[in-house]
N, C-alpha and C positions, 0 to 999 in steps of 0.2 A: 293536626290542625295547621292550616296555613298561617303565615305571618300577615299581619295587617300592613297596608301601605298607606302612607300619608304624603301629601304634597304640601309644602310650606314655603313661606317667603321669609327672607331675612328681615330683621327689624332693628331699629335703633332704640336701645334701652332709654327710657325717659321717666321712670318713676311711676307712682301710683296714678297720676292723671292720664298719662299715655296708655297705661294698661287698662284703665276704665274706658277710654275711648275705643280701644280695640274690642273690648267685650261688648260694648254697645253696637259695634259693627258686626257682631257674630263671630269674632275671632278670639282665640285663646293665646296669650303670650306663653312662650316656653324657652327652654335653653338646653343645649347639648353641651355637657361638660366633656370636652375632648381630651386635653392633656392638662396636667397641673398648671394652673394659671391661664389656660386658654378655654374660652367658651364661645359658643355660637348662638346668639339670640335669634329666635324665629317667632313667627306667628302662623297659626294653623286654623282652619275652619273649625269652629266649635262643634258643628254637626258631624263632620268627618271623625274628629277625635272622639266624640261621644259614642259613635257607632263602633269604632275600634275597641274602646274600653268595654262597652256593654256586651259585645260579642265575646269578650274574654281573650281574643287573639292577641291584643296588644299587651296585656298584662302577663300572659302565660308564655307566649312564643316570641315576643319582641315585635319591633316595628321596622319596616323599611321606610326611612324618612328621606324624601327628595326635597332639597332646599334650593329654590330658584332654578329649577330645571336641571340641576346637576345630577350625577349618578346617585342612586339611593344609598344611604348609609344604614347599615344594620345597627340598630340601637335597642336598648332595653329601658323600660321605664324605671326610674329611680324613685320619683315622688310625684304626687299631684295633689292639688288642693281643690276642694269643692266648697261651694257656698253651703253653710250648714242648714239653711232653710229651704232654698230652691233646689239644691243639688247640682247647680251648674258648675262646670269645671272652670276654675279661676286661673290655674297655672299648671304647667307640666314640666318636669325635668327628665332628661334622658342622658344616657351615657353610651358610648360605642361598645359594641360587643367584641 
């Protein structure tokens, strides 16, 4: 199976209010835990992320994540949160492979 590819944009962490605004715009906040103490916050299209997860490619084989047009980073999914009623993805965490 091939790896999933996602295109993301950096974001400024801003708490629950900012995350809610992103979700209303059809985006999901996320973070890449790079090194101890270093993290890269990003936002990605909810539709693209859902497709990657539902096809199983993102969970099993990892993801090639391109942030702000930079070269893709090979990452694996560490954790994600879903809305318990609607099933929407609320947040996703990645770490480099």
